[in-house]
N, C-alpha and C positions, 0 to 999 in steps of 0.2 A: 390644726393648720397645717399647710401644705409641705413646710419645710421643718425637718427635725435637725436638730445640730446639737454638739456637746456644750453642755452649760458648765462642766469644771471649772470652779474657782468664781463663779457668777453667783450671785445672790438675786432671787427674782423679787422685782418690784410691783408687778402686777401680771396680767395674763399674758402679755404680749412684751413686757420689757425686762431687761436684767442689768445689773449694774456689777462691774468690777470693783469690790471694796478698796482694793489698793492703789488703784489709777483713777477711779472716778469714771471710767469707759462705759458708755451705755450701750448695748445691744437690744435691737427692736427687731419683732417679725411683724409683718402686715399683710393683710391680704385684701385687695382691691377687686370688687365685683364691678369692672370698668374696662372698656377697652384700653390697653396701655396706651401711655402718651409718650411713647418713645418717637423718635422722628423717623425712623427707618427700621428694616427688619434687621436680625443680627447676621444676615448674608450679606448686607449691603454696608460693610464695615466703614468704608471711607464717607459715606455719607452719615452714617449714625456717629462716628466721632466728630466729624466737622459740626454738624447741628448742634450735639451735644456740648462742645467747645463753646461754639456762640451762645447757647443757652446758659451755662454755668459762668460764662465772662460776666454777666449782668451783676452776679452776687459774688464771685470769687474767680475760681481758677479749676479747669478739669486737669488733673494730674496724668491720669492714664483710663483706659477703657478697653476691655478685652473681651471677646467671646470666651467662655470657658463651660464646664459641663459640671453639675451637681448631681451624683450619681450620673445618670446616663441622660441627663435632660439637659437642653442648651439654657444657659443664662448669660447675662451681661454682668461683668463685674468693672466698678468704676471706684476711682477714688479721686475725690475733690477736696478743696481746701475753702475754706470762708472765713472771713474776720471773727473773731471772738466776740458775740454781741455785747454791747454795752460797755465795750472796753476800748482804750487808746491803742491797744496793741495786742498781739496774740492771735492765734489761727486756732480754727477747729478742723481735724483731718475726719472725713467721711467716706468709709468704705461701705459699697453695698453690692448685693447680689439681687439682680433683678431676675425672674422668671417669668417672661411673658407668655401669655396665652392669648388666643384669638379675643376673647371678649372678659379676661380677667388676669390678674397677675399676683405673684407673691414677691415681697422684697425683705431680704433680711440684711439688716444694717448695723455698722458699728460706727459711734462717734467718738472720737478722742480729742480733748481740748490741751492746748498748753496749760500749765499751772507753773506758778511761780515766775522766775525770772524767763521771759520768753525770747524768742530769737536766738537761742544759743547754738544751734545747729547751723543756721545761717551765718552767723558771725565767724564760727570757727572755719566753715569751708570757705568762705570768702577770704578769709587769711591764707589759706591753703592753697586755693585755685585762682584768686586775683578778681577784681572787678570786671576784666575784660572780657566779654562775652558771658557773663553772669546770666543776665536776663536773655532769653532766646526767643524768637519767634515760636508761636506753638505748632509742634509737628503735625497737629491734626487740623489746624487753620490758622495759618500764618497771619492773617490779616487781622485777627482779633488780637484787642489790647483790652483784657480782662481788668476787672476790679482789682485782682491780685495777680502778679507776675508769673509767668512759666520760666522758672531758672534751674540752674544746674543742682541746686541743692537737695531738690525733690527727687533726684536719680535714685533708684533702690541700690545702686551699688554703695552708697554711703549708709545704707541701713545698719551695718554691723557696727559700724563705728560709733552709732547712736540710738543703742538697741532699746533705751528707755524712751525715745522720742516718740510722740503720739502718732507719726506717719510709721514708723518701724514697727510699732504696735498694731496699727491698721493691717500693714502687709503681712506680718505674723499671724494674726489672726484669719486672714482671707487664705493663706497657705493651709492653715488648719482645717478650716470649712471645706474647702476644696476635695481635701483627703477623707473628711469624716462625714459631711452634710448627706441627707438623703431627703428625697421628694418622694411625697405620697403617690403611689402607682396610679390612683385617680385621678389626680391632679396632672400626673405625668402624662397621661392619656388623652386629655383635652386637646382640641384642634390648635395647631401651633399659632403665633402670632405672624402675621403676613406682612406687617408693616403697612403704613397709611399710603393710601392711593397720590401717587405724584401728579401735579399739575401737568397736562398733557403728555401723559405717560405713555409709552410704547404698549405694545398689546401685551395682554397677561399672558405669561409662561415666557416672556423674552428674556434674554440674560443682556444685562447693562453691563460693559466694560469700560473701565475709566482709562482714558487713552490721552496722548499728548499730541495737541496738533503741530504741524509744521508751518512752513511758509505758503501761503495760498499762491499759486502761479496760474494764469490764464483759466481761473474756473475750476480747478483741481485743488484739493486739500490733501497733503499727506496726513496720515495718523500713526503715531508710533505705539503699537500694541508690543507693550515691553521693549525689546532690543529689534523688534522688525517694525521696518517702515513699509506701511500699505497706502494704497491710493486710491481717491476717490473723487468722483466728479460732482461737484455742489449743484443741486437742483434748484436752491435758492441762496445764491452767494451772498445777496444783500442781507439777509438775516444772519450769515455767519460773521461778515465783516463789519456789521454794526456791533458786535460784541468782542470779537478776537483781537487780543492785543490792547484792548483798552483800559485793563483794570477791572473789568465788572465780573469776569467770569471766575469760577473756583480753580483754585490753583494747588500745583503740587511741589513740595520743596525738595532741591537737589541736595542743597546744603542749608545752613541755617540762614544764610542770607541770598539765596538763589532759588527763584522760583519760575515755574510756567504755568501757563494755561493748561486746564482741563477739563475735556468733556467726557460725555458718557456715551458710548457708542452702543447700539442696538444692532449688529451686523446683520440679524435676520429680517428685521424690518427696514434694513438700510437707513437707519436715521441717527442723529446725534442730538443728543440733550444739551442744551447750553445752560448750566447752571449757575447762577448768580452767587458770588461769593458773599454777599451779604442777605440778612433777613430783611423781609418787607415790614411794613408797618404792623401787619397782623401777625406777624412772628413766624412765617413761612419762608421756604425759599423758593424764589421764583426760579422759573425755567422756561425756555423755549425750545421747540423740537424742528429740527431743519432735515430736510431729506438729501439722500446722497445714492449715488450708484458706485460701486466698487468697480476699479478699473486696472488693467494691467500696468505696470511700469511703463512700458513701451508707450502706450496711449498718453499717460500723464507726460512723459518726457517729450512727446511730439508737439504736445500744446506751448512748449517753450519756443518762442520767439523772441527777435529784438524788442518788439512792442510789449508782449506780454511779462518779458523779463524787465523793462523799464517801469512799466505800471507797478510790478510786484513791489519792487525797492523804492518806489515812491511812497508806496503804502507804508513800507518800513520807515520812512521819514516822516510819515504823520503820526505813526505809532510811536516814535521817538518822541516828538513834540507832545503827545499827550502824555507821555511817560513823565519828561520833564515837568509838566505842569503839577503832577501828583507827587512830585520828589524821588520818581524811580530814575535808574540808569537802565539802559537796554543793550543787551551783548546779543550780536548774530553770530551762530556758531553752528558746528553740525550736530545734528538730533542725538548722536552717538554720544556726545559729551554729557555724562550724568553726574559729574561731582565738581570739584573746584574748576576755576578757570583754566583753560589750557588751549594751547595753538592748535588750529587757526582760529581767530576770531576778531570781530570788531566790536569794539566799546562804543557806545553813543552816550553822552553824557551832559549835564549842565551843572555847573559848579560855580560857585562864588570865588571870585579873585580879586582882591581888593576892593571889596564892596560891589563888585559889578559880575552879573551872571556871563558866564564863559560857556561857548559851545565846543565840546572836545570829543574830537574821535580819534580813538587809539586802536591799533591793528599790530597783530603778531600772526605770521611772520611778516618782517618789514617788506612791502611789496617792491618789486625791480623798481629800476630808476624810471622806465619809461611808462610806468602805470599811471593812467589819467589820474588828476586831481591830486593824488599822493606824491608823485614825484620823487619817489624813493625815501620820503619820511615815514616813520612809524606813527608820529602822532601830528595832530593838526587841531589849532584853536581859531575861535572867531569871536566876536561880540555875541551873546546869545541874541537871535532874531528866529522869528519863525521861520524865515527864509534859510539861515544858517543851519538851525536844527534839523529841518526838513532836508536839507542837502546831505545829512549824515547818510541816509537812505542810499544815495547814489555813490557815496564813498565805499559803503560795504558792497554795493554790488561790484565797483572794480575790484576791490581787494579780493572779493569771492572769486571773481574771474580767475585768479592767479593761484588758487589753492587747489583745483581740480576736484572741486566738491559740487557736486549738482545742485541748484537752488532747491529743489525738493526733497532735499535730505538736511535743509538748515531748520533751525528753530529758533524762537525768541526766547532769551532769558531775562527775567527782571531782578534788579537788584535795588533795595532801598538805599538812598542818598546818605 
């Protein structure tokens, strides 16, 4: 077999399976003479993690996934949890190392099941930490609602407190494997796994960088590459605006309740890949490619006129209306804001008040008294109609005008209601 590992304390059940008699944990080693079914290469970690989270959510929950090295060979380590089969409660925790190659793979896996009274780790930690924020959006795919929840109790910081828990045993075993396992040199020398071809993918050899789009203004689209705001002229603005801000694109979390759209930039071919948040019926992740031309900040800024500014914030109003329909709030804020809500911002929301939907616009700092529409107020409300919700875009425009922040350096952030 391609992987050798320490079997101390294990009893061999058959040629590829070992059992720990003290815990019942089962280790298996498998070789697959097939192209690996991983959704992306180890180099494309955001997509790999996202798609694994989506797939695992159908049966349980992906707790963590990391690229590691066994010996000197790249591998993928995952920890997942699934319900205990044919039982009303309890979970099985599975830690696995996958060593993918172009046409085959090897998988070393440990399965550890809860025994006796189940749920003790969760019960103790809920008592310590409280219910508030216990269940969290998944950090790899916040939109996923899996069969089992992603929650605070699975964090490795609590493993020492519950050393005998199956999740803690899985991680302890994994740390030992990383230190001691070896891969057969003949297997290690096989061609690496390149990852599956993407739909409408950029040219072979290109590098995709996940970036956060800003506010589209006058046919130009800012793209935040880490902390740098870059500027691009859209070749196909309708293709971009048909998805941007509408809840259909992949997302990146700023906190456990604040998310922004995410696109994949291929700077070499001047294209962005618009990746969908959800799997299609055939299990794949759909995407579209749109062309761009990189421009200077001066060119992009010169595209700002009274008309293009008005149209950009009318678009914000339409985005806010779409967000309200799917149960989300929208915050207009500087792209440099990357954590909790901070000034300056405009929050556009629809909430229930006395059984009726109310459109709310809230801003900080409070605009000066002469600011159109705001008139010195920090919060405005009205019965929720498509018109009143859409008017939030104009409210955001007038507030933004008092900030000294250029519209091309703004972003939209989404928060579940």
